[in-house]
C-alpha positions in Angstrom: 0.0 0.0 -0.1 2.9 2.4 0.7 4.3 1.7 -2.8 1.0 2.4 -4.2 0.7 5.6 -2.2 4.3 6.6 -3.2 3.6 5.9 -6.8 0.4 7.7 -6.6 2.1 10.7 -5.0 4.8 10.9 -7.6 2.3 10.7 -10.5 0.5 13.6 -8.7 3.7 15.6 -8.7 4.2 15.0 -12.4 0.5 15.6 -13.3 0.9 18.9 -11.6 3.6 20.1 -13.9 2.2 21.8 -16.9 2.9 20.6 -20.4 5.2 23.6 -21.1 7.2 22.8 -18.2 7.4 19.1 -19.0 8.7 20.0 -22.6 11.3 22.4 -21.1 12.5 19.6 -18.7 12.6 17.1 -21.6 14.8 19.6 -23.6 17.1 20.4 -20.9 17.7 16.8 -19.9 19.2 16.0 -23.5 22.9 16.5 -23.2 24.1 14.9 -26.5 22.3 17.4 -28.6 22.0 21.2 -28.6 18.3 22.1 -28.9 17.3 25.6 -28.8 15.1 28.3 -30.5 15.9 31.1 -32.7 13.5 34.0 -33.4 12.8 34.9 -36.9 15.8 36.9 -37.1 18.1 34.2 -35.7 18.5 35.5 -32.3 18.8 32.6 -29.6 15.8 32.6 -27.4 16.3 29.3 -25.4 19.3 27.1 -24.6 19.4 23.6 -23.2 22.2 21.7 -21.3 23.4 19.9 -24.4 24.1 23.2 -26.1 25.9 24.4 -23.2 28.1 21.3 -23.0 29.4 21.3 -26.4 29.2 25.0 -27.4 30.5 26.4 -24.1 28.0 29.0 -23.5 25.7 29.4 -20.4 22.2 30.4 -21.2 22.7 33.9 -19.8 25.7 34.3 -22.2 24.0 33.5 -25.4 20.4 34.0 -25.3 19.8 37.4 -27.1 22.8 36.8 -29.4 22.7 36.0 -33.0 23.4 32.3 -33.8 25.8 33.1 -36.6 28.5 33.4 -34.0 28.7 29.6 -34.1 29.7 29.7 -37.6 33.3 30.0 -38.8 34.5 33.4 -40.4 34.5 31.9 -43.8 30.9 30.7 -43.5 29.7 34.0 -42.1 31.4 35.8 -44.8 29.8 33.6 -47.4 26.3 34.2 -45.8 25.7 30.7 -44.7 23.6 31.5 -41.5 21.1 33.7 -43.4 21.0 31.1 -46.2 20.2 28.4 -43.7 17.3 30.2 -42.2 16.1 31.1 -45.6 16.2 27.6 -46.8 14.4 26.4 -43.7 11.6 28.9 -44.1 11.3 28.1 -47.8 11.7 24.4 -48.0 10.4 23.5 -44.4 13.9 22.2 -43.3 17.5 23.0 -43.5 20.0 20.0 -42.9 23.8 20.2 -43.2 27.1 19.2 -41.7 29.9 21.6 -41.4 32.5 23.1 -39.0 31.2 25.2 -36.1 33.0 27.3 -33.4 32.7 26.9 -29.6 33.0 29.8 -27.1 36.8 29.1 -26.7 37.3 29.4 -30.4 38.0 25.6 -30.9 36.1 24.0 -33.7 34.0 20.9 -33.8 32.1 19.2 -36.8 28.4 19.4 -36.5 25.3 17.9 -37.9 22.7 20.7 -38.0 18.8 20.5 -38.6 16.8 23.8 -38.6 13.0 23.6 -38.7 10.8 26.6 -39.0 8.2 27.2 -36.1 4.8 28.6 -37.2 1.7 29.5 -35.1 -1.9 28.3 -35.7 -2.2 30.8 -38.5 1.0 29.7 -40.3 2.9 32.8 -39.3 6.7 32.2 -38.9 7.4 32.8 -35.1 11.0 31.3 -35.2 13.2 28.3 -35.8 13.9 25.1 -33.9 17.7 24.3 -34.2 19.2 20.9 -33.3 22.9 20.5 -33.4 25.0 17.3 -32.8 28.7 17.1 -32.3 29.9 14.4 -34.8 33.6 15.4 -34.8 34.7 11.9 -33.7 32.7 10.4 -36.5 34.1 12.9 -38.9 37.7 12.4 -37.8 37.1 8.6 -38.3 35.7 9.2 -41.6 38.4 11.5 -42.6 41.0 9.0 -41.4 39.2 6.2 -43.3 39.0 8.5 -46.5 42.7 9.2 -46.2 43.6 5.6 -45.7 41.6 4.7 -48.7 43.1 7.4 -50.7 46.5 6.5 -49.6 45.8 2.8 -50.5 44.3 3.8 -53.8 47.4 5.8 -54.6 49.5 3.1 -53.5 47.8 0.6 -55.6 47.6 3.0 -58.6 51.4 3.8 -58.1 52.5 0.1 -58.5 53.4 -0.3 -62.0 55.5 -3.5 -61.8 52.5 -5.6 -60.4 49.1 -5.9 -61.7 46.9 -5.5 -58.6 43.1 -5.8 -59.0 40.0 -7.3 -57.4 37.6 -9.8 -58.9 34.0 -10.2 -57.9 32.9 -13.8 -56.7 32.2 -14.8 -60.0 35.7 -13.9 -61.3 34.9 -10.6 -63.2 37.4 -7.7 -62.9 36.0 -5.2 -60.2 39.0 -2.6 -60.4 42.2 -2.1 -62.2 45.5 -0.4 -61.4 48.1 1.1 -63.6 50.4 -1.9 -63.2 47.7 -4.1 -64.7 47.1 -1.6 -67.6 50.9 -1.5 -68.4 51.3 -5.4 -68.0 48.2 -6.5 -69.7 47.5 -3.7 -72.2 43.8 -2.9 -71.1 42.5 0.3 -69.8 40.1 0.2 -66.9 37.0 1.0 -69.0 38.0 -1.9 -71.3 38.3 -4.6 -68.8 36.2 -3.8 -65.6 33.2 -6.2 -65.7 34.9 -8.7 -67.9 35.8 -12.2 -66.7 39.5 -12.6 -65.8 39.8 -15.9 -67.8 40.5 -13.9 -70.8 44.1 -13.4 -69.5 44.7 -17.1 -69.8 46.0 -19.0 -72.9 43.4 -20.9 -75.0 44.8 -24.3 -73.8 44.5 -23.1 -70.1 40.9 -21.9 -70.6 40.1 -25.3 -72.2 41.7 -27.2 -69.4 39.5 -25.2 -66.9 42.4 -23.5 -65.1 40.8 -20.2 -64.3 37.9 -21.9 -62.5 40.3 -24.2 -60.6 42.5 -21.2 -59.5 39.3 -19.6 -57.8 38.3 -22.9 -56.3 41.7 -23.5 -55.0 41.9 -19.9 -53.5 38.5 -20.7 -51.7 39.5 -24.0 -50.5 43.0 -23.5 -49.4 42.9 -19.7 -48.6 45.4 -18.9 -51.5 46.2 -19.8 -55.0 49.8 -19.4 -56.3 51.2 -20.4 -59.5 53.4 -19.6 -62.6 52.4 -19.8 -66.2 51.8 -18.2 -69.5 49.3 -15.3 -69.8 48.0 -13.3 -72.6 48.0 -9.4 -73.3 45.4 -7.5 -75.1 47.5 -7.5 -78.3 47.8 -11.3 -78.1 51.3 -11.6 -77.1 52.3 -13.9 -74.2 54.2 -13.2 -71.1 55.2 -15.6 -68.2 53.5 -14.5 -65.0 53.7 -15.3 -61.3 50.2 -15.1 -60.0 48.7 -15.1 -56.5 44.9 -15.0 -55.8 43.5 -14.5 -52.4 39.9 -14.6 -51.2 38.4 -11.5 -49.7 35.6 -12.1 -46.9 33.6 -9.7 -44.9 33.7 -9.7 -41.0 31.0 -12.3 -41.1 32.9 -14.5 -43.5 30.9 -13.9 -46.5 32.9 -14.0 -49.8 33.2 -10.5 -51.2 35.5 -11.4 -54.1 39.3 -12.2 -54.8 42.5 -10.0 -54.7 44.6 -10.9 -57.7 48.3 -10.0 -58.0 50.2 -10.7 -61.3 53.9 -10.1 -62.0 55.7 -10.4 -65.3 58.7 -12.7 -64.7 59.4 -13.4 -68.4 63.0 -11.9 -68.1 63.6 -14.1 -64.9 62.4 -17.1 -66.8 64.6 -16.5 -69.6 67.6 -16.0 -67.3 66.7 -19.3 -65.4 66.5 -21.1 -68.8 69.8 -19.6 -69.9 71.5 -20.4 -66.5 70.0 -24.0 -66.8 71.1 -24.4 -70.3 74.7 -23.3 -69.3 74.6 -25.7 -66.3 73.6 -28.5 -68.7 76.3 -27.6 -71.0 78.7 -27.5 -68.2 77.6 -30.8 -66.9 77.9 -32.3 -70.6 81.4 -30.6 -70.8 82.4 -32.2 -67.6 81.0 -35.6 -68.6 82.8 -35.5 -71.8 85.9 -34.5 -70.1 85.5 -37.5 -67.7 84.8 -39.8 -70.6 87.7 -38.5 -72.4 90.1 -39.1 -69.6 88.7 -42.6 -69.2 89.0 -43.2 -73.1 92.5 -41.8 -73.3 93.6 -44.2 -70.4 92.0 -47.2 -72.0 93.5 -46.3 -75.4 97.0 -45.9 -73.8 96.9 -49.2 -72.2 95.4 -50.9 -75.3 98.2 -49.4 -77.3 100.8 -50.9 -75.0 99.1 -54.3 -75.7 99.1 -53.6 -79.4 102.7 -52.7 -79.4 103.5 -56.1 -77.8 101.3 -58.0 -80.3 102.4 -56.0 -83.4 106.2 -56.3 -82.5 106.0 -59.9 -81.8 104.2 -60.6 -85.2 106.9 -58.6 -87.0 109.7 -60.5 -85.2 107.9 -63.9 -85.9 107.8 -62.9 -89.6 111.5 -61.9 -89.6 112.7 -65.0 -87.8 110.6 -67.2 -90.2 111.9 -65.3 -93.2 115.5 -66.0 -92.0 114.9 -69.6 -91.0 115.2 -72.8 -93.1 111.8 -74.1 -92.8 110.0 -72.6 -95.8 107.0 -75.0 -95.4 106.5 -73.9 -91.8 106.7 -70.3 -92.8 104.2 -70.8 -95.5 101.8 -72.6 -93.2 102.1 -69.8 -90.5 102.1 -66.8 -92.9 98.3 -66.3 -93.4 97.6 -66.5 -89.7 100.2 -64.0 -89.0 98.9 -61.7 -91.8 95.4 -61.9 -90.2 96.7 -61.0 -86.8 98.6 -58.0 -88.2 95.3 -56.9 -90.0 93.5 -57.2 -86.6 96.2 -55.1 -85.0 95.9 -52.4 -87.7 92.2 -52.2 -87.2 92.7 -52.0 -83.5 95.3 -49.4 -83.8 92.9 -47.4 -86.0 90.3 -47.6 -83.3 92.6 -46.3 -80.6 93.6 -43.4 -82.8 90.0 -42.6 -83.0 89.7 -42.9 -79.2 92.7 -40.8 -78.7 91.2 -38.2 -81.0 88.1 -37.9 -78.8 90.4 -37.8 -75.7 92.5 -35.1 -77.3 95.7 -37.1 -77.1 96.3 -37.7 -80.9 99.4 -36.2 -82.6 98.5 -33.5 -85.1 100.3 -31.8 -87.9 98.8 -28.4 -88.1 99.5 -26.1 -91.0 98.1 -22.8 -92.5 94.9 -23.8 -94.2 92.3 -22.1 -96.5 89.1 -23.9 -95.7 87.5 -22.8 -99.0 90.3 -24.2 -100.9 90.2 -27.4 -98.8 86.4 -27.9 -99.6 87.2 -27.3 -103.3 89.8 -29.9 -103.3 87.3 -32.4 -101.7 84.4 -31.5 -103.8 84.5 -34.5 -106.2 85.1 -37.0 -103.5 82.2 -35.5 -101.5 79.9 -35.7 -104.7 80.7 -39.2 -105.1 80.1 -40.0 -101.4 76.5 -38.6 -101.3 75.0 -40.2 -104.5 72.6 -38.8 -107.2 69.6 -38.4 -104.8 71.1 -35.8 -102.8 71.9 -32.1 -104.1 75.2 -31.0 -102.9 75.8 -27.3 -102.5 78.5 -25.1 -101.2 78.5 -21.5 -100.0 82.0 -20.2 -99.5 82.5 -17.0 -97.9 84.5 -14.3 -99.4 87.6 -13.0 -97.6 87.7 -16.0 -95.5 90.2 -16.0 -92.6 93.0 -18.7 -92.7 93.1 -21.3 -89.9 96.0 -23.5 -88.6 94.9 -27.0 -88.3 95.7 -30.6 -89.3 94.4 -30.8 -92.9 93.9 -34.6 -93.0 91.8 -34.4 -89.8 89.7 -31.6 -91.3 89.2 -33.7 -94.5 88.4 -36.8 -92.4 85.9 -34.7 -90.3 84.1 -33.3 -93.4 83.9 -36.7 -95.1 82.3 -38.3 -91.9 79.9 -35.3 -91.6 78.8 -35.7 -95.3 78.4 -39.4 -94.9 76.3 -38.9 -91.7 74.3 -36.3 -93.5 73.7 -38.6 -96.5 72.4 -41.4 -94.1 70.0 -39.0 -92.6 68.4 -38.3 -96.0 67.4 -41.9 -97.2 64.8 -40.4 -99.7 67.2 -37.5 -100.8 67.5 -33.9 -100.0 69.8 -31.1 -100.0 73.3 -31.0 -98.2 75.1 -27.7 -97.9 78.6 -27.0 -96.9 79.2 -23.3 -95.9 82.2 -21.4 -94.7 82.1 -18.2 -92.7 84.2 -15.9 -90.4 82.7 -16.2 -87.0 83.7 -13.6 -84.2 82.7 -15.5 -80.9 81.9 -13.6 -77.7 82.1 -15.0 -74.1 78.2 -15.8 -74.0 78.6 -18.0 -77.0 81.1 -20.3 -75.5 79.8 -20.3 -71.9 79.4 -24.2 -72.0 82.9 -24.8 -73.3 85.6 -24.6 -70.6 89.1 -23.8 -72.1 87.7 -22.2 -75.2 88.6 -18.5 -75.5 86.4 -15.8 -77.1 87.9 -14.3 -80.4 87.8 -14.8 -84.1 87.0 -18.2 -85.5 86.3 -19.7 -89.0 83.3 -21.9 -89.1 82.6 -24.6 -91.6 78.9 -26.0 -91.5 77.6 -29.1 -92.9 73.8 -28.8 -93.0 71.2 -31.4 -94.3 67.5 -31.5 -94.6 67.1 -34.9 -93.3 65.4 -36.6 -90.5 67.0 -34.7 -87.6 67.7 -35.8 -84.0 65.5 -35.8 -80.9 67.0 -34.0 -77.8 67.7 -37.3 -76.0 69.8 -38.4 -79.1 71.3 -34.8 -79.4 72.7 -34.8 -75.9 74.8 -38.0 -76.6 76.1 -37.5 -80.0 79.7 -36.9 -78.9 79.9 -40.0 -76.6 82.4 -42.8 -77.9 80.4 -45.7 -79.5 77.0 -44.0 -79.3 75.3 -44.4 -82.7 71.7 -44.7 -83.9 72.7 -46.6 -86.9 72.0 -50.5 -87.3 74.8 -52.8 -86.1 77.6 -53.0 -88.6 76.9 -49.5 -90.2 78.7 -47.3 -87.9 81.3 -47.4 -85.1 79.8 -44.4 -83.1 83.2 -42.7 -83.3 82.8 -40.1 -86.1 81.4 -37.2 -84.0 83.4 -37.9 -80.9 86.5 -37.9 -83.1 85.3 -34.5 -84.4 84.7 -33.2 -81.0 88.1 -34.3 -79.8 89.9 -32.8 -82.9 88.1 -29.4 -82.5 89.0 -29.0 -78.8 92.5 -30.2 -79.3 92.9 -27.5 -82.1 91.5 -24.8 -79.8 88.0 -24.8 -81.3 84.5 -26.3 -80.7 81.6 -27.8 -82.3 77.9 -26.8 -82.3 75.2 -29.1 -83.5 71.5 -27.8 -84.2 68.8 -30.4 -85.1 65.2 -30.6 -85.3 63.3 -33.7 -86.0 61.8 -33.8 -89.5 63.8 -30.6 -90.5 67.4 -31.6 -90.4 70.7 -31.1 -88.8 73.5 -28.5 -89.1 76.9 -29.3 -87.6 79.4 -26.4 -87.2 83.0 -26.8 -86.7 84.7 -23.7 -85.3 88.5 -23.4 -85.7 90.6 -20.4 -84.4 91.6 -17.8 -86.8 95.2 -18.0 -87.7 97.3 -14.9 -87.2 100.8 -15.7 -88.6 102.8 -12.9 -87.2 101.2 -13.3 -83.8 100.8 -17.0 -83.5 103.8 -18.5 -85.4 106.5 -16.0 -86.5 108.6 -17.4 -89.4 106.1 -20.0 -89.9 107.2 -23.0 -91.9 105.7 -26.6 -92.3 105.3 -28.7 -89.2 108.2 -30.8 -88.1 107.4 -34.5 -88.7 107.0 -36.5 -85.5 108.1 -39.7 -87.0 111.0 -40.6 -89.1 110.3 -42.3 -92.6 110.6 -46.0 -92.1 113.5 -47.8 -93.8 113.5 -51.4 -94.8 114.9 -53.7 -92.2 118.2 -55.3 -93.2 118.3 -57.7 -90.2 121.0 -57.8 -87.5 123.8 -55.5 -88.2 126.4 -57.7 -86.1 129.8 -56.4 -85.4 130.9 -53.9 -82.7 128.3 -52.1 -80.6 127.1 -48.9 -82.3 126.0 -47.1 -79.0 124.1 -47.5 -75.9 120.4 -47.1 -75.6 118.5 -46.9 -72.3 115.0 -48.3 -72.6 112.5 -47.3 -70.0 109.1 -49.0 -70.2 106.8 -50.1 -67.6 104.9 -52.7 -69.6 107.4 -55.7 -69.3 106.5 -57.3 -72.6 106.9 -54.2 -74.6 110.3 -53.5 -72.9 111.5 -57.0 -73.7 110.6 -56.8 -77.4 112.3 -53.3 -77.7 115.4 -54.7 -76.0 115.3 -57.7 -78.3 115.2 -55.5 -81.4 117.8 -53.1 -80.2 120.3 -55.8 -79.2 119.7 -57.5 -82.5 120.7 -54.5 -84.3 123.9 -54.3 -82.4 123.3 -51.7 -79.7 124.3 -51.9 -76.1 120.9 -51.8 -74.1 120.2 -50.9 -70.6 116.6 -51.1 -69.2 114.4 -49.7 -66.5 110.8 -50.3 -65.5 110.2 -46.9 -64.2 111.6 -43.4 -63.9 113.4 -43.7 -60.6 115.3 -46.8 -61.8 116.2 -45.0 -65.0 117.4 -41.9 -63.2 119.8 -44.1 -61.1 121.3 -45.4 -64.3 121.5 -42.0 -65.9 123.3 -40.8 -62.7 125.9 -43.5 -63.0 129.0 -43.2 -65.1 127.7 -45.7 -67.7 127.7 -44.5 -71.3 124.4 -43.7 -72.5 123.8 -42.3 -76.1 120.0 -42.4 -76.4 117.1 -42.5 -74.0 114.0 -44.1 -75.3 111.1 -43.8 -72.8 107.3 -44.3 -72.5 105.4 -41.1 -71.3 102.9 -42.7 -69.1 105.3 -44.1 -66.4 104.3 -44.7 -62.8 105.8 -42.1 -60.4 108.3 -40.0 -62.5 106.7 -39.5 -66.0 108.6 -39.6 -69.2 108.6 -35.9 -69.7 110.0 -35.3 -66.1 112.6 -38.0 -66.6 113.8 -36.5 -69.9 114.2 -33.0 -68.3 116.2 -34.5 -65.3 118.3 -36.7 -67.8 119.1 -33.7 -70.0 120.2 -31.8 -66.8 122.7 -34.7 -66.1 123.7 -35.3 -69.7 123.0 -32.3 -71.9 123.9 -34.0 -75.2 121.6 -37.0 -74.6 119.2 -37.9 -77.3 115.5 -38.6 -76.3 112.9 -40.8 -78.2 109.4 -40.8 -76.6 107.2 -43.9 -77.4 103.6 -42.9 -76.3 99.9 -42.9 -77.3 99.8 -39.5 -75.4 101.7 -37.6 -78.2 100.9 -34.0 -77.1 101.6 -34.7 -73.4 105.1 -36.0 -74.2 106.5 -32.5 -75.0 104.0 -30.6 -72.7 102.0 -29.2 -75.7 98.6 -27.8 -74.7 95.5 -28.7 -76.7 95.8 -26.7 -80.1 99.6 -27.0 -80.1 100.5 -30.6 -80.7 103.8 -32.2 -79.7 104.9 -32.8 -83.2 104.7 -29.0 -84.0 108.1 -28.3 -82.8 110.7 -26.3 -84.5 114.0 -28.2 -84.7 112.3 -31.3 -83.0 113.4 -30.5 -79.4 110.1 -29.7 -77.9 111.9 -27.2 -75.6 114.1 -29.7 -74.2 117.2 -28.3 -75.9 118.5 -31.0 -78.4 117.4 -34.0 -80.6 114.0 -35.2 -79.4 111.6 -37.5 -81.4 108.3 -38.9 -80.7 106.7 -42.2 -82.0 103.0 -43.0 -81.3 102.2 -46.6 -80.3 101.8 -49.1 -81.6 105.1 -48.4 -83.5 106.1 -50.5 -86.3 109.4 -52.1 -85.6 111.0 -50.9 -88.9 109.9 -47.4 -88.0 111.4 -47.9 -84.6 114.7 -49.1 -86.0 114.8 -46.3 -88.6 114.4 -43.6 -85.9 116.8 -44.9 -83.5 119.5 -45.3 -86.4 118.8 -41.7 -87.5 119.0 -40.3 -83.9 122.1 -42.3 -83.1 123.8 -40.8 -86.4 123.0 -37.2 -85.4 
């Protein structure tokens, strides 16, 4: 009952307040809005607590003052207060936002509504003005606007990346300058179009654009590299990232797409990969060459023993008194010698690949060389193939082994012929070829400079990449068994590198193959002053006349680690009347050379264990300056320390820099050639 009475008492008190007073209390209690009245001229006639709170004036300070004092100087000068009242009177309401001024001179951003107040007859009696301080909202909006503007400027300022948005269906929603530069479309040409138009036809057919969006949705990001298409139809290689954009509630709003042109990077990577592959190939060929050279050297030692044994058998049988036995054995000996000759030819080819063959370089005009071979090449290709030559005028000379070049050309022409079973065109072309560092990046040891290129090009079947990568490997061939040894191109490779040049092969399946042999340009005054013909490495064999008998004609020291070969050489020399000392290695030979024993000629293998033949010869000449030296080796250029491109037999005076009579014979050495060389050197 008390509560009822209290409530009743409170209600009675509120009921006692007049309606006008109630309205005044309501207005005064509002603190977040300035609510006040103006008379028809704009003079403040009432003031609430909200107005006092954010405008700073007490009621007694502002009532009777014109409301224009709340405006900035600029707005007052522009007549904004008067226009606001006029608009409210004419249109029934004035609403705006703008800067206003507090009592202390500070500014705040306000939302303003002015309504006209009329009496029952419609006469204007004043204005109701409601103002709200929205400075915080304004500052937030301005900050957001600046942030958005900065972001827009940032995005538009990026020209190396295409930055744009897609709507949820994949249509372009906006477009930056980088996208325009990269893809070629202006914003008005592409906004609203589906982004799949940037993909290649094959990617669109495979559904890649749809998969990209699906992956971005499922995994939170799609990232890939691939070919994309510009407006003009050209392609570029792109790195692409697509991210889904979601609202605070997780609703998909679209996708952010970033694209960068990495075509140049891809080209660089491809070039580096090609260089890496070329280096790997070169290293592989070097390794194979080392192995091949070692095998050929050891095989030559065996051939030397077999060949010398057969020759001695022939000579002993010829000098014997059993003609029937000789007649019975002769066919078998001849067959064995033929096998030795074939095996020796094989090792020469292997040594050519390993760049350990003796060369006889001379000044050569490649145009003249091709002319001299032309009839032979014509006969080699047959009637079904058209043979053309394209000699270059003013062709530079080269200095190389003519027989090796001729052999290389003949092999290349035969290979080209075999690649055109139904006929075609075979072209031999010569040209001067300045070569820069980039063109020989995959050829260690080859120097940039002037080269002369001879090209053999056919219109035949061509080679696939997996075959092209192996063409220089010894014994690799695509020809049927019995139709090729697989040594032609490997021999060409070795000859070119040993001559200071290189080889390039371009081939396309169904279109043909072009093989280019590059040989260094010859500068006579710079490279070989007073140039003459190359000094021969071997003496001209003379017919064997059997044992000379009689007094000893001199002393020969034979150094050979292969016991059977050493025994045969000693046998031959002793049979010819020489005093012979022998050693199995350089250390043992050096001990003999250091002794007071007479030694007129040192004949030594190069590939000795420990102290090699060249080192032994240098030390021996230090002990015995007049000592003659005869090298027997399958490593001809190594014997005199010549580098690839300057073979060992290219020696003025035949001394190889050792200061005296030096000769080289390549294994397997015919016995008669060995005898003749020793005889000639002992007579010097």
